[in-house]
C-alpha positions as CSV (number, residue, x, y, z in Angstrom):
1,M,123.2,114.4,121.9
2,K,121.5,115.2,118.8
3,K,118.7,113.4,117.9
4,L,116.4,113.3,114.4
5,A,113.8,111.5,113.5
6,I,113.7,110.5,109.8
7,F,110.4,109.1,108.4
8,Y,108.1,108.5,105.3
9,S,104.3,108.9,106.2
10,L,101.6,108.3,103.5
11,E,98.4,108.4,105.5
12,G,99.8,110.0,108.9
13,N,100.3,107.0,111.0
14,T,104.3,107.0,111.0
15,A,104.3,110.8,111.2
16,F,102.2,110.7,114.2
17,V,104.7,108.3,116.1
18,A,107.6,110.6,114.9
19,E,106.2,113.6,116.3
20,A,105.8,112.0,119.9
21,I,109.8,111.5,119.6
22,D,111.8,113.8,121.4
23,A,113.9,114.4,118.4
24,E,114.1,117.0,115.3
25,I,112.0,116.0,112.6
26,L,113.0,115.0,108.8
27,E,109.8,114.1,106.8
28,L,110.7,112.4,103.6
29,K,108.7,113.8,100.7
30,P,108.8,112.3,97.1
31,K,108.4,114.9,94.4
32,K,105.5,113.0,93.0
33,D,103.6,111.0,95.9
34,L,101.0,108.7,96.1
35,N,97.3,109.9,96.8
36,P,96.3,108.5,100.3
37,K,92.7,108.6,99.7
38,S,93.0,106.7,96.0
39,F,92.8,103.1,95.5
40,T,95.5,103.4,92.7
41,R,97.9,103.9,95.4
42,F,98.0,100.4,96.3
43,I,98.5,99.6,92.4
44,R,101.3,102.4,92.3
45,A,102.8,101.1,95.3
46,G,102.9,97.7,94.5
47,M,104.3,98.5,91.4
48,Q,107.1,100.6,93.3
49,M,107.9,97.7,95.4
50,I,107.9,94.7,92.8
51,F,110.3,96.9,90.4
52,K,112.3,98.4,93.2
53,I,111.3,101.9,91.9
54,K,113.1,104.5,94.0
55,P,111.0,107.8,94.2
56,T,112.9,111.1,93.6
57,L,112.9,112.9,96.7
58,L,112.2,116.6,97.5
59,E,115.2,118.4,98.8
60,F,115.6,118.5,102.5
61,D,117.6,121.1,104.9
62,K,119.0,118.5,107.4
63,N,122.6,117.3,107.5
64,I,122.1,113.8,108.6
65,D,125.8,113.1,109.3
66,S,125.7,116.0,112.1
67,Y,123.3,113.8,114.4
68,D,124.4,111.4,116.9
69,I,121.0,109.1,117.0
70,L,118.4,108.4,114.2
71,F,115.0,107.3,114.5
72,I,114.3,106.1,111.2
73,G,110.3,105.6,110.5
74,T,108.4,103.5,107.8
75,P,104.8,102.4,107.1
76,V,104.7,98.8,106.2
77,W,104.1,97.9,102.4
78,A,103.9,94.3,101.6
79,A,105.7,93.2,104.6
80,N,108.7,95.7,104.0
81,F,109.9,99.4,104.3
82,T,108.6,101.9,101.8
83,P,110.7,102.7,98.3
84,T,110.8,106.2,99.9
85,L,113.4,104.9,102.5
86,H,115.3,103.1,99.8
87,S,115.5,106.8,97.8
88,L,117.2,108.2,101.0
89,F,119.6,105.1,101.6
90,S,120.7,105.6,97.8
91,K,121.2,109.2,98.5
92,V,122.9,109.4,102.0
93,N,125.3,107.1,103.4
94,I,124.3,106.4,107.1
95,E,127.1,104.7,108.6
96,N,128.7,104.5,112.0
97,K,125.3,105.9,113.7
98,K,122.9,104.7,116.5
99,I,119.8,103.9,115.0
100,V,116.4,103.1,116.3
101,L,113.7,102.0,114.0
102,F,110.1,102.1,114.1
103,C,107.1,101.3,111.8
104,C,103.5,101.5,111.2
105,Y,101.1,98.6,110.0
106,G,97.8,97.6,109.3
107,D,98.5,93.6,109.8
108,N,101.9,93.2,111.1
109,P,105.5,94.4,110.6
110,G,106.5,91.6,108.6
111,K,110.3,91.6,107.8
112,T,110.7,95.6,107.9
113,F,113.1,95.4,110.8
114,K,114.9,92.7,109.5
115,S,115.2,94.4,106.0
116,L,115.9,97.7,107.5
117,K,119.1,96.2,109.5
118,K,120.2,94.8,106.3
119,Q,120.1,97.7,104.6
120,L,121.7,99.9,107.3
121,M,124.6,97.5,108.0
122,G,127.6,99.6,109.8
123,N,125.4,101.0,112.5
124,V,124.4,100.3,116.2
125,F,120.9,99.5,116.5
126,L,119.4,100.6,120.0
127,G,116.0,99.3,119.4
128,E,112.7,98.7,117.4
129,I,109.0,99.3,117.7
130,G,105.9,99.1,115.7
131,F,102.4,100.4,116.0
132,K,99.2,99.1,114.6
133,D,97.0,102.3,112.7
134,P,98.0,104.7,115.8
135,I,96.0,107.3,114.3
136,K,92.8,104.9,113.8
137,Q,92.3,104.6,117.5
138,N,90.2,106.5,119.9
139,E,91.7,109.7,121.4
140,A,92.1,108.0,125.0
141,K,93.9,105.3,122.9
142,K,96.1,107.6,121.1
143,K,97.3,109.6,124.1
144,E,98.4,106.2,125.7
145,I,100.4,105.5,122.5
146,I,102.0,108.9,122.6
147,K,103.1,107.9,126.1
148,E,104.3,105.0,125.1
149,I,106.5,106.2,122.3
150,S,107.8,109.3,124.2
151,D,108.6,106.9,127.2
152,W,110.2,104.4,125.0
153,A,112.3,106.8,123.0
154,K,113.7,108.0,126.3
155,Q,114.4,104.8,127.5
156,I,116.3,103.6,124.3
157,I,118.7,106.6,124.4
158,Q,119.6,106.4,128.4
């Protein structure tokens, strides 16, 4: 089975999770991304969320339709998935796929999984998991998280 981990990661948390999954990687990159170190990222991200702005994505070389299982990951912004994923969903029709969802958050996942499932109706959902700021953990905890992600991903697709 061909597996693809599709994700957006502003601060590196979601990338950390995606890289621990045994799958090919597709990192979504907006043409004009937010600066993760700037306070204005909160304002710009908030405006994208409120006004449902879909940032233009850089081109990518993966044919999503050729994969059997899609792991889809996002940071949680305002209790939901990011505008970058909205951009993907408006560009690529994802149907009749096996989907596994993951997210990274500072507080809680909010309605991220519920919203993603609504957006991706017409697919089979195999599971979901969220992580609180994984890259902010100490090295021992990071190793535990990597093992948890790897074990979880393998179990989901059996």
